[in-house]
C-alpha positions as CSV (number, residue, x, y, z in Angstrom):
1,X,2.8,1.4,11.2
2,X,0.1,2.2,8.7
3,X,1.2,5.4,7.0
4,X,1.0,7.1,3.7
5,X,2.9,10.1,2.4
6,X,1.0,13.4,1.9
7,X,-0.5,14.0,-1.5
8,X,1.0,16.7,-3.6
9,X,-0.6,18.4,-6.6
10,X,2.1,20.0,-8.7
11,X,0.8,19.7,-12.3
12,X,3.5,22.0,-13.8
13,X,6.2,19.6,-12.8
14,X,7.3,16.4,-14.5
15,X,8.6,13.2,-12.9
16,X,12.4,13.0,-12.7
17,X,12.3,9.9,-15.0
18,X,9.5,8.5,-17.2
19,X,7.2,6.3,-15.0
20,X,7.7,3.4,-17.4
21,X,11.3,3.2,-16.1
22,X,10.2,2.3,-12.6
23,X,10.7,-1.3,-11.4
24,X,9.2,-2.9,-8.3
25,X,11.4,-5.2,-6.2
26,X,9.8,-7.5,-3.6
27,X,11.4,-9.0,-0.5
28,X,9.9,-10.9,2.5
29,X,11.2,-11.8,5.9
30,X,10.2,-14.9,7.8
31,X,11.0,-16.3,11.2
32,X,12.0,-19.9,10.8
33,X,11.7,-20.7,14.6
34,X,8.3,-19.1,15.3
35,X,5.4,-21.2,14.0
36,X,3.0,-18.3,14.5
37,X,4.7,-16.4,11.8
38,X,3.3,-18.9,9.3
39,X,0.1,-16.8,9.5
40,X,1.9,-13.6,8.5
41,X,4.2,-12.4,5.7
42,X,5.4,-8.9,5.5
43,X,6.3,-7.9,2.0
44,X,8.6,-4.9,1.4
45,X,8.4,-3.4,-2.0
46,X,10.9,-0.9,-3.3
47,X,10.1,1.2,-6.3
48,X,13.3,2.3,-8.2
49,X,14.6,3.5,-11.5
50,X,17.4,1.1,-12.4
51,X,20.2,1.1,-15.0
52,X,19.5,-2.0,-17.0
53,X,22.4,-1.2,-19.3
54,X,24.9,-2.0,-16.5
55,X,23.8,-5.4,-15.1
56,X,27.2,-5.8,-13.3
57,X,26.8,-2.5,-11.5
58,X,26.8,-3.3,-7.7
59,X,24.3,-0.5,-7.3
60,X,22.2,-0.2,-10.4
61,X,19.6,2.1,-8.8
62,X,19.6,5.4,-10.5
63,X,16.7,6.9,-8.5
64,X,14.7,5.7,-5.5
65,X,11.0,6.4,-6.0
66,X,9.4,5.0,-2.9
67,X,8.6,2.1,-0.6
68,X,5.5,0.1,0.1
69,X,4.8,-2.5,2.9
70,X,2.0,-5.0,2.6
71,X,1.2,-7.6,5.3
72,X,-0.2,-11.0,4.1
73,X,-2.4,-12.5,6.8
74,X,-3.7,-16.1,6.6
75,X,-6.3,-16.8,9.3
76,X,-6.1,-20.5,8.6
77,X,-2.7,-20.6,10.1
78,X,-3.6,-19.2,13.6
79,X,-6.5,-19.4,16.0
80,X,-6.2,-15.8,16.9
81,X,-5.3,-13.3,14.2
82,X,-6.3,-10.3,16.3
83,X,-4.2,-11.4,19.3
84,X,-1.2,-12.3,17.0
85,X,-1.1,-8.7,15.6
86,X,-2.2,-6.9,18.8
87,X,0.1,-4.2,20.0
88,X,2.1,-3.6,16.8
89,X,0.5,-0.2,16.0
90,X,-2.8,1.4,16.9
91,X,-3.7,1.5,13.2
92,X,-3.0,-2.2,12.6
93,X,-5.0,-3.0,15.7
94,X,-7.9,-1.0,14.3
95,X,-7.7,-2.9,10.9
96,X,-7.4,-6.4,12.4
97,X,-10.2,-6.0,15.0
98,X,-12.4,-4.6,12.2
99,X,-11.9,-7.1,9.5
100,X,-11.1,-10.2,11.6
101,X,-13.7,-9.8,14.2
102,X,-15.9,-13.0,14.6
103,X,-18.9,-11.1,13.3
104,X,-17.1,-9.5,10.3
105,X,-17.9,-11.4,7.1
106,X,-14.8,-9.9,5.4
107,X,-12.7,-12.0,7.7
108,X,-13.1,-15.2,5.6
109,X,-9.9,-16.1,3.7
110,X,-6.5,-14.5,3.4
111,X,-6.1,-10.8,3.4
112,X,-3.5,-8.2,2.3
113,X,-3.0,-5.2,4.6
114,X,-1.3,-2.1,3.2
115,X,0.7,-1.0,6.3
116,X,3.0,1.7,4.9
117,X,3.5,3.6,1.6
118,X,5.8,6.5,0.9
119,X,6.7,8.2,-2.3
120,X,9.8,10.4,-2.4
121,X,9.0,14.1,-2.7
122,X,10.2,14.6,-6.3
123,X,7.8,11.8,-7.5
124,X,4.7,13.0,-5.7
125,X,1.7,14.7,-7.4
126,X,1.6,12.6,-10.5
127,X,-0.6,9.7,-9.3
128,X,2.3,7.3,-9.1
129,X,2.0,6.3,-5.5
130,X,-1.5,4.9,-5.7
131,X,-0.8,3.3,-9.1
132,X,2.3,1.5,-7.7
133,X,0.3,0.3,-4.7
134,X,-2.4,-1.1,-7.0
135,X,0.2,-3.1,-9.0
136,X,1.8,-4.4,-5.8
137,X,-1.5,-5.6,-4.5
138,X,-2.2,-7.3,-7.8
139,X,1.1,-9.1,-7.7
140,X,0.5,-10.4,-4.2
141,X,-3.2,-11.0,-4.4
142,X,-3.2,-14.7,-5.3
143,X,-5.4,-16.7,-3.0
144,X,-6.5,-13.5,-1.1
145,X,-10.1,-12.4,-0.8
146,X,-9.6,-8.8,0.4
147,X,-7.1,-6.0,0.8
148,X,-7.5,-3.5,3.6
149,X,-5.9,-0.3,4.8
150,X,-6.4,2.6,7.2
151,X,-4.8,5.5,5.4
152,X,-3.0,8.1,7.5
153,X,-0.2,10.6,6.8
154,X,3.4,9.7,7.8
155,X,4.2,11.2,11.2
156,X,6.6,14.0,11.1
157,X,6.0,15.0,7.5
158,X,4.6,18.5,7.3
159,X,2.2,19.8,4.7
160,X,3.4,21.1,1.4
161,X,2.7,24.5,0.0
162,X,-0.3,23.6,-2.1
163,X,-2.3,21.3,0.2
164,X,-3.2,22.0,3.8
165,X,-3.0,18.7,5.5
166,X,-2.3,20.0,9.0
167,X,-5.9,19.0,9.9
168,X,-5.8,15.2,10.5
169,X,-9.4,14.8,9.4
170,X,-8.6,16.4,6.0
171,X,-5.5,14.3,5.5
172,X,-7.6,11.1,6.1
173,X,-10.2,12.3,3.6
174,X,-7.6,13.0,0.9
175,X,-5.8,9.7,1.4
176,X,-9.0,7.8,1.5
177,X,-10.0,9.3,-1.9
178,X,-6.7,8.0,-3.3
179,X,-7.4,4.5,-2.2
180,X,-10.9,4.7,-3.5
181,X,-9.4,5.1,-7.0
182,X,-8.3,1.4,-6.6
183,X,-11.8,0.3,-5.6
184,X,-11.4,0.4,-1.9
185,X,-14.7,1.1,-0.1
186,X,-15.3,2.3,3.5
187,X,-15.9,-0.7,5.8
188,X,-16.0,0.4,9.4
189,X,-14.1,2.6,11.8
190,X,-12.2,4.3,9.0
191,X,-10.9,1.1,7.6
192,X,-11.1,0.7,3.8
193,X,-11.6,-2.7,2.2
194,X,-11.1,-3.9,-1.4
195,X,-12.9,-7.0,-2.6
196,X,-10.2,-8.8,-4.7
197,X,-12.8,-11.2,-6.3
198,X,-14.7,-8.5,-8.2
199,X,-12.0,-7.6,-10.8
200,X,-12.3,-3.9,-9.9
201,X,-8.6,-3.7,-9.2
202,X,-7.7,-4.7,-12.7
203,X,-10.0,-2.0,-14.1
204,X,-8.7,0.6,-11.7
205,X,-5.0,0.0,-12.4
206,X,-5.7,0.0,-16.1
207,X,-7.4,3.4,-15.7
208,X,-4.5,4.8,-13.7
209,X,-2.0,3.5,-16.2
210,X,-3.8,5.4,-18.9
211,X,-3.6,8.6,-16.9
212,X,0.2,8.0,-16.7
213,X,0.1,7.4,-20.5
214,X,1.4,3.8,-19.9
215,X,-1.6,1.9,-21.5
């Protein structure tokens, strides 16, 4: 499911912990008996504040910040990327049929698809979410030509007091603006694409780090 938590703008608040304390942990599942899974790799990224002073603590997580899921797709490992991913979610179908269609030039090479991102409420409104997504994409971008997403609010999460996102069209606009901060551009059918060969992601994440006073 391609989802993203609603944006919050609460400038008078501060994050529960300094953003520099946040670590990103990566994990990936893989089906050993299904050769078609060689074309796909779902990365789950957990953003947490950890207690580095207690390395033997069985649960060193002091605060959970959020979660990101990014799907790595390698068209060279399958004859039918669109068919392989068909039916998972309507949003993923929209992305794959858009960027992996036979007449879509962006389909060449491996791609990263941001399928889900959520920042816990206490951490929203500071620009952390899109910054963490940018750094996760940078970590996984080796050998990839593009990153893609179809931003949409998480189902079941209502609007906050300071931003009216009950209108789905407005929610899509707000979330698209967030991804555009990373250099994503409109491609087709609401899908956003980031060219990973241009170096714009490095510049964008550096700018976002400066905004968080982490440069």
